[in-house]
A tleap script that builds the chain and sets N, CA, C and O, in Angstrom:
source leaprc.protein.ff14SB
mol = sequence {
  NMET ASP LEU ALA GLU PRO GLY ASP VAL VAL
  VAL ILE ASP GLU ASN HIE PRO GLY ARG LEU
  LYS VAL SER ASN LYS MET TYR ASP ARG LYS
  VAL ALA GLY ILE VAL SER GLY ALA GLY GLY
  LEU THR CYS GLY VAL MET LEU GLY ALA THR
  ASP GLY ALA ALA GLY ARG VAL PRO VAL ALA
  LEU SER GLY ARG VAL TRP CYS LYS ALA ASP
  ALA ARG ALA GLU SER ILE VAL PRO GLY ASP
  SER LEU THR THR ALA GLY CYS PRO GLY HIE
  ALA MET LYS ALA VAL ASP GLU GLN ALA ALA
  ARG GLY ALA ILE LEU GLY LYS ALA MET SER
  ARG LEU ASP ALA ASP GLN GLY LEU VAL LEU
  ALA LEU VAL ASN LEU CGLN
}
set mol.1.N position { 6.964 -12.822 -3.800 }
set mol.1.CA position { 7.115 -11.633 -2.995 }
set mol.1.C position { 7.786 -12.041 -1.684 }
set mol.1.O position { 7.331 -12.964 -1.008 }
set mol.2.N position { 8.849 -11.359 -1.337 }
set mol.2.CA position { 9.602 -11.705 -0.141 }
set mol.2.C position { 9.278 -10.773 1.018 }
set mol.2.O position { 9.208 -9.556 0.843 }
set mol.3.N position { 9.083 -11.340 2.193 }
set mol.3.CA position { 8.956 -10.614 3.446 }
set mol.3.C position { 7.797 -9.634 3.530 }
set mol.3.O position { 7.809 -8.768 4.405 }
set mol.4.N position { 6.805 -9.729 2.667 }
set mol.4.CA position { 5.627 -8.871 2.756 }
set mol.4.C position { 4.741 -9.388 3.875 }
set mol.4.O position { 4.606 -10.597 4.067 }
set mol.5.N position { 4.137 -8.461 4.612 }
set mol.5.CA position { 3.241 -8.845 5.700 }
set mol.5.C position { 1.960 -8.031 5.599 }
set mol.5.O position { 1.921 -7.022 4.896 }
set mol.6.N position { 0.908 -8.461 6.298 }
set mol.6.CA position { -0.358 -7.743 6.220 }
set mol.6.C position { -0.180 -6.245 6.494 }
set mol.6.O position { 0.497 -5.840 7.439 }
set mol.7.N position { -0.812 -5.439 5.634 }
set mol.7.CA position { -0.747 -3.991 5.758 }
set mol.7.C position { 0.326 -3.338 4.920 }
set mol.7.O position { 0.325 -2.117 4.769 }
set mol.8.N position { 1.247 -4.117 4.366 }
set mol.8.CA position { 2.323 -3.553 3.549 }
set mol.8.C position { 1.790 -3.042 2.210 }
set mol.8.O position { 0.958 -3.687 1.572 }
set mol.9.N position { 2.280 -1.878 1.798 }
set mol.9.CA position { 2.036 -1.362 0.457 }
set mol.9.C position { 3.048 -2.037 -0.462 }
set mol.9.O position { 4.237 -2.104 -0.151 }
set mol.10.N position { 2.561 -2.537 -1.600 }
set mol.10.CA position { 3.446 -3.237 -2.532 }
set mol.10.C position { 3.437 -2.560 -3.898 }
set mol.10.O position { 2.477 -1.894 -4.287 }
set mol.11.N position { 4.555 -2.760 -4.615 }
set mol.11.CA position { 4.749 -2.171 -5.939 }
set mol.11.C position { 5.192 -3.262 -6.906 }
set mol.11.O position { 5.618 -4.341 -6.494 }
set mol.12.N position { 5.086 -2.964 -8.192 }
set mol.12.CA position { 5.566 -3.875 -9.227 }
set mol.12.C position { 7.080 -3.973 -9.120 }
set mol.12.O position { 7.765 -2.956 -9.011 }
set mol.13.N position { 7.600 -5.184 -9.151 }
set mol.13.CA position { 9.042 -5.415 -9.075 }
set mol.13.C position { 9.624 -5.363 -10.482 }
set mol.13.O position { 9.455 -6.299 -11.264 }
set mol.14.N position { 10.309 -4.269 -10.804 }
set mol.14.CA position { 10.845 -4.073 -12.155 }
set mol.14.C position { 11.932 -5.077 -12.518 }
set mol.14.O position { 12.244 -5.231 -13.698 }
set mol.15.N position { 12.512 -5.757 -11.548 }
set mol.15.CA position { 13.578 -6.728 -11.816 }
set mol.15.C position { 13.079 -8.157 -11.955 }
set mol.15.O position { 13.836 -9.044 -12.351 }
set mol.16.N position { 11.803 -8.389 -11.631 }
set mol.16.CA position { 11.225 -9.730 -11.708 }
set mol.16.C position { 9.822 -9.626 -12.307 }
set mol.16.O position { 8.857 -9.428 -11.568 }
set mol.17.N position { 9.691 -9.753 -13.616 }
set mol.17.CA position { 8.392 -9.609 -14.275 }
set mol.17.C position { 7.304 -10.464 -13.625 }
set mol.17.O position { 7.509 -11.643 -13.338 }
set mol.18.N position { 6.151 -9.847 -13.399 }
set mol.18.CA position { 5.017 -10.555 -12.819 }
set mol.18.C position { 5.027 -10.627 -11.307 }
set mol.18.O position { 4.118 -11.212 -10.717 }
set mol.19.N position { 6.033 -10.047 -10.658 }
set mol.19.CA position { 6.131 -10.118 -9.203 }
set mol.19.C position { 5.962 -8.749 -8.578 }
set mol.19.O position { 6.095 -7.720 -9.241 }
set mol.20.N position { 5.667 -8.759 -7.285 }
set mol.20.CA position { 5.535 -7.540 -6.503 }
set mol.20.C position { 6.585 -7.531 -5.409 }
set mol.20.O position { 7.137 -8.571 -5.050 }
set mol.21.N position { 6.858 -6.329 -4.875 }
set mol.21.CA position { 7.775 -6.202 -3.743 }
set mol.21.C position { 7.259 -5.112 -2.818 }
set mol.21.O position { 6.420 -4.301 -3.212 }
set mol.22.N position { 7.755 -5.093 -1.602 }
set mol.22.CA position { 7.367 -4.081 -0.631 }
set mol.22.C position { 7.869 -2.721 -1.124 }
set mol.22.O position { 9.015 -2.590 -1.553 }
set mol.23.N position { 6.998 -1.716 -1.058 }
set mol.23.CA position { 7.379 -0.369 -1.506 }
set mol.23.C position { 8.472 0.192 -0.607 }
set mol.23.O position { 8.581 -0.183 0.561 }
set mol.24.N position { 9.289 1.102 -1.164 }
set mol.24.CA position { 10.355 1.698 -0.342 }
set mol.24.C position { 10.734 3.099 -0.799 }
set mol.24.O position { 11.761 3.626 -0.371 }
set mol.25.N position { 9.917 3.719 -1.669 }
set mol.25.CA position { 10.216 5.096 -2.051 }
set mol.25.C position { 8.927 5.904 -2.176 }
set mol.25.O position { 7.859 5.359 -2.453 }
set mol.26.N position { 9.050 7.196 -1.970 }
set mol.26.CA position { 7.902 8.088 -2.027 }
set mol.26.C position { 7.388 8.223 -3.460 }
set mol.26.O position { 8.158 8.225 -4.421 }
set mol.27.N position { 6.061 8.336 -3.573 }
set mol.27.CA position { 5.401 8.598 -4.857 }
set mol.27.C position { 5.817 7.611 -5.953 }
set mol.27.O position { 6.129 8.016 -7.073 }
set mol.28.N position { 5.818 6.338 -5.629 }
set mol.28.CA position { 6.226 5.305 -6.581 }
set mol.28.C position { 5.074 5.000 -7.539 }
set mol.28.O position { 4.016 4.536 -7.113 }
set mol.29.N position { 5.278 5.258 -8.823 }
set mol.29.CA position { 4.243 5.033 -9.832 }
set mol.29.C position { 4.043 3.550 -10.136 }
set mol.29.O position { 3.162 3.196 -10.920 }
set mol.30.N position { 4.834 2.695 -9.539 }
set mol.30.CA position { 4.663 1.258 -9.714 }
set mol.30.C position { 3.756 0.666 -8.633 }
set mol.30.O position { 3.669 -0.556 -8.510 }
set mol.31.N position { 3.076 1.517 -7.843 }
set mol.31.CA position { 2.223 1.045 -6.755 }
set mol.31.C position { 1.181 0.073 -7.298 }
set mol.31.O position { 0.566 0.315 -8.337 }
set mol.32.N position { 0.992 -1.043 -6.569 }
set mol.32.CA position { 0.115 -2.111 -7.045 }
set mol.32.C position { -1.023 -2.445 -6.091 }
set mol.32.O position { -2.056 -2.948 -6.535 }
set mol.33.N position { -0.871 -2.185 -4.799 }
set mol.33.CA position { -1.926 -2.526 -3.844 }
set mol.33.C position { -1.382 -2.640 -2.442 }
set mol.33.O position { -0.284 -2.172 -2.140 }
set mol.34.N position { -2.174 -3.277 -1.582 }
set mol.34.CA position { -1.842 -3.431 -0.160 }
set mol.34.C position { -2.048 -4.890 0.219 }
set mol.34.O position { -3.053 -5.492 -0.161 }
set mol.35.N position { -1.113 -5.463 0.958 }
set mol.35.CA position { -1.252 -6.844 1.423 }
set mol.35.C position { -2.401 -6.898 2.430 }
set mol.35.O position { -2.387 -6.193 3.440 }
set mol.36.N position { -3.381 -7.730 2.147 }
set mol.36.CA position { -4.558 -7.878 3.000 }
set mol.36.C position { -4.225 -8.619 4.288 }
set mol.36.O position { -3.223 -9.329 4.376 }
set mol.37.N position { -5.084 -8.439 5.280 }
set mol.37.CA position { -4.966 -9.203 6.512 }
set mol.37.C position { -4.742 -8.375 7.759 }
set mol.37.O position { -4.981 -8.869 8.861 }
set mol.38.N position { -4.293 -7.133 7.633 }
set mol.38.CA position { -4.088 -6.290 8.813 }
set mol.38.C position { -5.450 -5.875 9.362 }
set mol.38.O position { -6.393 -5.666 8.598 }
set mol.39.N position { -5.552 -5.758 10.668 }
set mol.39.CA position { -6.788 -5.312 11.292 }
set mol.39.C position { -7.958 -6.254 11.105 }
set mol.39.O position { -9.105 -5.867 11.324 }
set mol.40.N position { -7.686 -7.494 10.699 }
set mol.40.CA position { -8.743 -8.490 10.579 }
set mol.40.C position { -9.460 -8.529 9.242 }
set mol.40.O position { -10.332 -9.377 9.054 }
set mol.41.N position { -9.130 -7.646 8.299 }
set mol.41.CA position { -9.725 -7.714 6.956 }
set mol.41.C position { -8.854 -8.627 6.106 }
set mol.41.O position { -7.669 -8.353 5.917 }
set mol.42.N position { -9.436 -9.721 5.586 }
set mol.42.CA position { -8.608 -10.744 4.953 }
set mol.42.C position { -8.874 -11.010 3.487 }
set mol.42.O position { -8.340 -11.979 2.946 }
set mol.43.N position { -9.672 -10.200 2.820 }
set mol.43.CA position { -9.910 -10.477 1.397 }
set mol.43.C position { -8.744 -9.972 0.562 }
set mol.43.O position { -7.934 -9.174 1.034 }
set mol.44.N position { -8.663 -10.432 -0.665 }
set mol.44.CA position { -7.611 -9.990 -1.569 }
set mol.44.C position { -7.353 -11.019 -2.645 }
set mol.44.O position { -7.718 -12.186 -2.497 }
set mol.45.N position { -6.730 -10.598 -3.719 }
set mol.45.CA position { -6.355 -11.477 -4.822 }
set mol.45.C position { -4.996 -12.074 -4.490 }
set mol.45.O position { -4.119 -11.372 -3.985 }
set mol.46.N position { -4.810 -13.359 -4.768 }
set mol.46.CA position { -3.522 -13.983 -4.512 }
set mol.46.C position { -2.590 -13.720 -5.685 }
set mol.46.O position { -2.865 -14.131 -6.812 }
set mol.47.N position { -1.484 -13.031 -5.413 }
set mol.47.CA position { -0.477 -12.763 -6.428 }
set mol.47.C position { 0.854 -13.304 -5.945 }
set mol.47.O position { 1.077 -13.425 -4.740 }
set mol.48.N position { 1.730 -13.626 -6.865 }
set mol.48.CA position { 3.046 -14.110 -6.461 }
set mol.48.C position { 3.425 -15.337 -7.238 }
set mol.48.O position { 3.162 -15.428 -8.437 }
set mol.49.N position { 4.043 -16.283 -6.565 }
set mol.49.CA position { 4.534 -17.494 -7.218 }
set mol.49.C position { 3.400 -18.241 -7.901 }
set mol.49.O position { 2.292 -18.319 -7.370 }
set mol.50.N position { 3.673 -18.785 -9.070 }
set mol.50.CA position { 2.650 -19.521 -9.813 }
set mol.50.C position { 2.802 -21.030 -9.676 }
set mol.50.O position { 1.958 -21.777 -10.171 }
set mol.51.N position { 3.847 -21.488 -9.023 }
set mol.51.CA position { 4.090 -22.924 -8.923 }
set mol.51.C position { 3.798 -23.458 -7.526 }
set mol.51.O position { 4.523 -24.316 -7.021 }
set mol.52.N position { 2.747 -22.957 -6.909 }
set mol.52.CA position { 2.372 -23.402 -5.580 }
set mol.52.C position { 2.106 -22.217 -4.683 }
set mol.52.O position { 2.110 -21.072 -5.137 }
set mol.53.N position { 1.876 -22.484 -3.417 }
set mol.53.CA position { 1.476 -21.433 -2.481 }
set mol.53.C position { 2.651 -20.608 -1.960 }
set mol.53.O position { 2.440 -19.505 -1.455 }
set mol.54.N position { 3.863 -21.102 -2.067 }
set mol.54.CA position { 5.016 -20.384 -1.521 }
set mol.54.C position { 5.154 -19.021 -2.177 }
set mol.54.O position { 5.090 -18.912 -3.401 }
set mol.55.N position { 5.342 -17.983 -1.377 }
set mol.55.CA position { 5.552 -16.646 -1.890 }
set mol.55.C position { 4.284 -15.910 -2.264 }
set mol.55.O position { 4.348 -14.795 -2.780 }
set mol.56.N position { 3.139 -16.507 -2.015 }
set mol.56.CA position { 1.873 -15.868 -2.378 }
set mol.56.C position { 1.253 -15.199 -1.171 }
set mol.56.O position { 1.221 -15.766 -0.078 }
set mol.57.N position { 0.758 -13.980 -1.378 }
set mol.57.CA position { 0.057 -13.250 -0.326 }
set mol.57.C position { -1.186 -12.611 -0.932 }
set mol.57.O position { -1.196 -12.300 -2.123 }
set mol.58.N position { -2.243 -12.408 -0.130 }
set mol.58.CA position { -3.443 -11.755 -0.653 }
set mol.58.C position { -3.202 -10.251 -0.784 }
set mol.58.O position { -2.825 -9.596 0.188 }
set mol.59.N position { -3.416 -9.708 -1.970 }
set mol.59.CA position { -3.194 -8.285 -2.223 }
set mol.59.C position { -4.516 -7.628 -2.591 }
set mol.59.O position { -5.207 -8.073 -3.508 }
set mol.60.N position { -4.864 -6.567 -1.872 }
set mol.60.CA position { -6.072 -5.799 -2.179 }
set mol.60.C position { -5.761 -4.859 -3.334 }
set mol.60.O position { -4.879 -4.006 -3.231 }
set mol.61.N position { -6.492 -5.020 -4.437 }
set mol.61.CA position { -6.345 -4.166 -5.603 }
set mol.61.C position { -7.456 -3.127 -5.649 }
set mol.61.O position { -7.367 -2.143 -6.384 }
set mol.62.N position { -8.502 -3.351 -4.860 }
set mol.62.CA position { -9.599 -2.413 -4.699 }
set mol.62.C position { -10.328 -2.793 -3.417 }
set mol.62.O position { -10.100 -3.867 -2.861 }
set mol.63.N position { -11.199 -1.917 -2.955 }
set mol.63.CA position { -11.958 -2.186 -1.743 }
set mol.63.C position { -11.302 -1.598 -0.506 }
set mol.63.O position { -10.389 -0.778 -0.603 }
set mol.64.N position { -11.787 -2.035 0.685 }
set mol.64.CA position { -11.289 -1.518 1.962 }
set mol.64.C position { -10.262 -2.467 2.551 }
set mol.64.O position { -10.450 -3.683 2.555 }
set mol.65.N position { -9.164 -1.892 3.052 }
set mol.65.CA position { -8.125 -2.697 3.685 }
set mol.65.C position { -7.329 -1.789 4.628 }
set mol.65.O position { -7.162 -0.599 4.361 }
set mol.66.N position { -6.847 -2.352 5.711 }
set mol.66.CA position { -5.968 -1.603 6.611 }
set mol.66.C position { -4.564 -1.603 6.027 }
set mol.66.O position { -4.082 -2.633 5.554 }
set mol.67.N position { -3.911 -0.455 6.059 }
set mol.67.CA position { -2.547 -0.396 5.557 }
set mol.67.C position { -1.652 0.339 6.541 }
set mol.67.O position { -2.102 1.183 7.316 }
set mol.68.N position { -0.383 -0.004 6.487 }
set mol.68.CA position { 0.613 0.691 7.293 }
set mol.68.C position { 0.743 2.107 6.745 }
set mol.68.O position { 0.782 2.314 5.532 }
set mol.69.N position { 0.808 3.074 7.649 }
set mol.69.CA position { 0.892 4.465 7.210 }
set mol.69.C position { 1.908 5.226 8.051 }
set mol.69.O position { 2.176 4.885 9.203 }
set mol.70.N position { 2.457 6.253 7.447 }
set mol.70.CA position { 3.461 7.100 8.081 }
set mol.70.C position { 2.929 8.533 8.100 }
set mol.70.O position { 2.794 9.169 7.054 }
set mol.71.N position { 2.628 9.031 9.299 }
set mol.71.CA position { 2.108 10.392 9.456 }
set mol.71.C position { 3.101 11.276 10.191 }
set mol.71.O position { 2.709 12.257 10.823 }
set mol.72.N position { 4.377 10.942 10.115 }
set mol.72.CA position { 5.375 11.759 10.817 }
set mol.72.C position { 5.542 13.129 10.178 }
set mol.72.O position { 5.832 14.096 10.882 }
set mol.73.N position { 5.365 13.241 8.858 }
set mol.73.CA position { 5.504 14.536 8.190 }
set mol.73.C position { 4.160 15.257 8.061 }
set mol.73.O position { 4.092 16.475 8.229 }
set mol.74.N position { 3.105 14.518 7.768 }
set mol.74.CA position { 1.756 15.066 7.558 }
set mol.74.C position { 0.744 14.135 8.197 }
set mol.74.O position { 0.797 12.923 7.985 }
set mol.75.N position { -0.186 14.688 8.983 }
set mol.75.CA position { -1.254 13.856 9.527 }
set mol.75.C position { -2.154 13.399 8.377 }
set mol.75.O position { -2.215 14.030 7.322 }
set mol.76.N position { -2.838 12.305 8.606 }
set mol.76.CA position { -3.730 11.727 7.597 }
set mol.76.C position { -5.146 11.786 8.155 }
set mol.76.O position { -5.393 11.378 9.290 }
set mol.77.N position { -6.074 12.297 7.349 }
set mol.77.CA position { -7.482 12.369 7.744 }
set mol.77.C position { -8.320 11.703 6.662 }
set mol.77.O position { -7.877 11.591 5.519 }
set mol.78.N position { -9.539 11.253 7.013 }
set mol.78.CA position { -10.393 10.635 6.003 }
set mol.78.C position { -10.561 11.533 4.780 }
set mol.78.O position { -10.803 12.734 4.895 }
set mol.79.N position { -10.428 10.920 3.614 }
set mol.79.CA position { -10.537 11.633 2.347 }
set mol.79.C position { -9.209 11.999 1.726 }
set mol.79.O position { -9.153 12.326 0.541 }
set mol.80.N position { -8.120 11.950 2.514 }
set mol.80.CA position { -6.799 12.243 1.957 }
set mol.80.C position { -6.397 11.178 0.950 }
set mol.80.O position { -6.639 9.989 1.159 }
set mol.81.N position { -5.782 11.610 -0.143 }
set mol.81.CA position { -5.200 10.667 -1.097 }
set mol.81.C position { -3.941 10.078 -0.487 }
set mol.81.O position { -3.172 10.783 0.165 }
set mol.82.N position { -3.730 8.779 -0.699 }
set mol.82.CA position { -2.574 8.082 -0.158 }
set mol.82.C position { -1.641 7.649 -1.283 }
set mol.82.O position { -2.087 7.267 -2.365 }
set mol.83.N position { -0.349 7.713 -1.015 }
set mol.83.CA position { 0.674 7.272 -1.947 }
set mol.83.C position { 1.727 6.500 -1.157 }
set mol.83.O position { 1.616 6.360 0.060 }
set mol.84.N position { 2.727 6.011 -1.836 }
set mol.84.CA position { 3.798 5.278 -1.160 }
set mol.84.C position { 4.687 6.239 -0.389 }
set mol.84.O position { 4.922 7.368 -0.821 }
set mol.85.N position { 5.174 5.786 0.745 }
set mol.85.CA position { 6.071 6.572 1.600 }
set mol.85.C position { 7.499 6.046 1.450 }
set mol.85.O position { 7.723 4.980 0.877 }
set mol.86.N position { 8.446 6.798 1.967 }
set mol.86.CA position { 9.838 6.362 1.941 }
set mol.86.C position { 10.114 5.234 2.918 }
set mol.86.O position { 11.078 4.488 2.742 }
set mol.87.N position { 9.293 5.098 3.933 }
set mol.87.CA position { 9.426 4.019 4.918 }
set mol.87.C position { 8.875 2.734 4.281 }
set mol.87.O position { 7.726 2.717 3.839 }
set mol.88.N position { 9.668 1.669 4.227 }
set mol.88.CA position { 9.238 0.446 3.541 }
set mol.88.C position { 7.848 -0.044 3.955 }
set mol.88.O position { 7.542 -0.173 5.141 }
set mol.89.N position { 7.010 -0.316 2.935 }
set mol.89.CA position { 5.695 -0.882 3.158 }
set mol.89.C position { 4.632 0.084 3.628 }
set mol.89.O position { 3.503 -0.333 3.886 }
set mol.90.N position { 4.951 1.358 3.749 }
set mol.90.CA position { 4.016 2.336 4.303 }
set mol.90.C position { 3.439 3.266 3.239 }
set mol.90.O position { 4.048 3.513 2.198 }
set mol.91.N position { 2.241 3.772 3.539 }
set mol.91.CA position { 1.605 4.817 2.741 }
set mol.91.C position { 1.776 6.131 3.486 }
set mol.91.O position { 2.098 6.150 4.674 }
set mol.92.N position { 1.556 7.235 2.769 }
set mol.92.CA position { 1.573 8.561 3.385 }
set mol.92.C position { 0.569 9.428 2.646 }
set mol.92.O position { 0.100 9.064 1.568 }
set mol.93.N position { 0.243 10.571 3.223 }
set mol.93.CA position { -0.633 11.531 2.572 }
set mol.93.C position { 0.081 12.092 1.342 }
set mol.93.O position { 1.242 12.494 1.423 }
set mol.94.N position { -0.613 12.116 0.212 }
set mol.94.CA position { -0.056 12.695 -1.009 }
set mol.94.C position { -0.251 14.207 -0.960 }
set mol.94.O position { -1.382 14.692 -0.993 }
set mol.95.N position { 0.848 14.948 -0.882 }
set mol.95.CA position { 0.761 16.411 -0.821 }
set mol.95.C position { 1.323 17.078 -2.067 }
set mol.95.O position { 0.989 18.232 -2.337 }
set mol.96.N position { 2.152 16.402 -2.824 }
set mol.96.CA position { 2.735 16.938 -4.044 }
set mol.96.C position { 1.918 16.407 -5.225 }
set mol.96.O position { 2.110 15.271 -5.659 }
set mol.97.N position { 1.004 17.239 -5.742 }
set mol.97.CA position { 0.091 16.791 -6.794 }
set mol.97.C position { 0.808 16.294 -8.037 }
set mol.97.O position { 0.384 15.309 -8.640 }
set mol.98.N position { 1.880 16.954 -8.427 }
set mol.98.CA position { 2.604 16.538 -9.633 }
set mol.98.C position { 3.253 15.164 -9.434 }
set mol.98.O position { 3.148 14.298 -10.303 }
set mol.99.N position { 3.916 14.966 -8.301 }
set mol.99.CA position { 4.561 13.680 -8.026 }
set mol.99.C position { 3.531 12.569 -7.832 }
set mol.99.O position { 3.819 11.402 -8.101 }
set mol.100.N position { 2.335 12.923 -7.367 }
set mol.100.CA position { 1.303 11.926 -7.067 }
set mol.100.C position { 0.624 11.366 -8.309 }
set mol.100.O position { -0.013 10.315 -8.236 }
set mol.101.N position { 0.744 12.037 -9.435 }
set mol.101.CA position { 0.088 11.537 -10.650 }
set mol.101.C position { 0.594 10.144 -10.988 }
set mol.101.O position { 1.782 9.940 -11.232 }
set mol.102.N position { -0.329 9.191 -10.997 }
set mol.102.CA position { 0.025 7.803 -11.285 }
set mol.102.C position { 0.548 7.034 -10.093 }
set mol.102.O position { 0.880 5.855 -10.214 }
set mol.103.N position { 0.627 7.688 -8.930 }
set mol.103.CA position { 1.189 7.046 -7.740 }
set mol.103.C position { 0.197 6.980 -6.577 }
set mol.103.O position { 0.598 6.713 -5.445 }
set mol.104.N position { -1.080 7.215 -6.836 }
set mol.104.CA position { -2.101 7.175 -5.784 }
set mol.104.C position { -2.595 5.744 -5.611 }
set mol.104.O position { -2.955 5.082 -6.584 }
set mol.105.N position { -2.611 5.269 -4.361 }
set mol.105.CA position { -3.122 3.930 -4.122 }
set mol.105.C position { -4.546 3.938 -3.615 }
set mol.105.O position { -5.213 2.905 -3.655 }
set mol.106.N position { -5.035 5.077 -3.136 }
set mol.106.CA position { -6.417 5.159 -2.679 }
set mol.106.C position { -6.630 6.341 -1.757 }
set mol.106.O position { -5.851 7.294 -1.750 }
set mol.107.N position { -7.720 6.262 -0.965 }
set mol.107.CA position { -8.073 7.333 -0.039 }
set mol.107.C position { -8.153 6.796 1.377 }
set mol.107.O position { -8.551 5.656 1.613 }
set mol.108.N position { -7.762 7.652 2.317 }
set mol.108.CA position { -7.857 7.294 3.731 }
set mol.108.C position { -9.318 7.298 4.166 }
set mol.108.O position { -10.092 8.171 3.773 }
set mol.109.N position { -9.689 6.303 4.989 }
set mol.109.CA position { -11.032 6.239 5.560 }
set mol.109.C position { -10.987 6.401 7.079 }
set mol.109.O position { -12.025 6.425 7.740 }
set mol.110.N position { -9.788 6.511 7.618 }
set mol.110.CA position { -9.612 6.764 9.049 }
set mol.110.C position { -8.448 7.732 9.198 }
set mol.110.O position { -7.782 8.066 8.218 }
set mol.111.N position { -8.207 8.177 10.411 }
set mol.111.CA position { -7.164 9.186 10.619 }
set mol.111.C position { -5.960 8.608 11.350 }
set mol.111.O position { -6.051 7.618 12.075 }
set mol.112.N position { -4.836 9.266 11.129 }
set mol.112.CA position { -3.605 8.987 11.851 }
set mol.112.C position { -2.949 10.343 12.056 }
set mol.112.O position { -2.461 10.956 11.107 }
set mol.113.N position { -2.939 10.806 13.295 }
set mol.113.CA position { -2.480 12.164 13.578 }
set mol.113.C position { -0.971 12.330 13.558 }
set mol.113.O position { -0.472 13.391 13.185 }
set mol.114.N position { -0.244 11.307 13.949 }
set mol.114.CA position { 1.218 11.401 14.020 }
set mol.114.C position { 1.815 9.999 14.033 }
set mol.114.O position { 1.100 9.006 14.174 }
set mol.115.N position { 3.112 9.936 13.885 }
set mol.115.CA position { 3.864 8.679 13.966 }
set mol.115.C position { 3.462 7.704 12.865 }
set mol.115.O position { 3.073 8.107 11.769 }
set mol.116.N position { 3.563 6.425 13.175 }
set mol.116.CA position { 3.213 5.374 12.230 }
set mol.116.C position { 2.135 4.504 12.843 }
set mol.116.O position { 2.069 4.349 14.062 }
set mol.117.N position { 1.295 3.939 11.999 }
set mol.117.CA position { 0.218 3.078 12.471 }
set mol.117.C position { -0.570 2.558 11.294 }
set mol.117.O position { -0.107 2.595 10.154 }
set mol.118.N position { -1.769 2.069 11.579 }
set mol.118.CA position { -2.643 1.557 10.529 }
set mol.118.C position { -3.702 2.585 10.174 }
set mol.118.O position { -4.229 3.277 11.044 }
set mol.119.N position { -4.009 2.677 8.884 }
set mol.119.CA position { -5.075 3.529 8.370 }
set mol.119.C position { -5.976 2.650 7.521 }
set mol.119.O position { -5.494 1.849 6.720 }
set mol.120.N position { -7.283 2.797 7.695 }
set mol.120.CA position { -8.213 2.096 6.823 }
set mol.120.C position { -8.203 2.840 5.491 }
set mol.120.O position { -8.446 4.045 5.438 }
set mol.121.N position { -7.919 2.107 4.420 }
set mol.121.CA position { -7.803 2.720 3.102 }
set mol.121.C position { -8.845 2.142 2.153 }
set mol.121.O position { -9.147 0.949 2.192 }
set mol.122.N position { -9.383 3.001 1.305 }
set mol.122.CA position { -10.220 2.585 0.204 }
set mol.122.C position { -9.297 2.533 -1.007 }
set mol.122.O position { -8.943 3.569 -1.570 }
set mol.123.N position { -8.909 1.322 -1.405 }
set mol.123.CA position { -7.942 1.145 -2.485 }
set mol.123.C position { -8.604 1.481 -3.815 }
set mol.123.O position { -9.650 0.934 -4.165 }
set mol.124.N position { -7.971 2.391 -4.546 }
set mol.124.CA position { -8.450 2.848 -5.841 }
set mol.124.C position { -7.241 3.374 -6.595 }
set mol.124.O position { -6.987 4.578 -6.619 }
set mol.125.N position { -6.503 2.470 -7.206 }
set mol.125.CA position { -5.258 2.849 -7.861 }
set mol.125.C position { -5.485 3.874 -8.960 }
set mol.125.O position { -6.388 3.743 -9.787 }
set mol.126.N position { -4.626 4.914 -8.943 }
set mol.126.CA position { -4.728 5.989 -9.932 }
set mol.126.C position { -3.350 6.373 -10.397 }
set mol.126.O position { -3.206 7.264 -11.234 }
savepdb mol mol.pdb
quit
């Protein structure tokens, strides 16, 4: 995985089997998790290169983790379903139920009223 940092939402990389990449489109059904480490939460499964530590980052596949979020179009409140945003590495509130099917990464546990920032997310891929 290249250039992923704590809090980034990641998706399955369709061009490299077994690898992940930073998300970059809305409602991506290839959503895989969130890179752990933002806001001081550091648990996660190590995914990435298999021939050593290079390219490996801890990815939260379930549980609580801080993630980058984009609330410029819709504010995010606890309980909102989160999906991938068009801004690289960010989540957003899922408002289109049809597009969100298979693209939900979890639920917000904190709020973000506007702009971009961190949201505590309960990761529960759907």
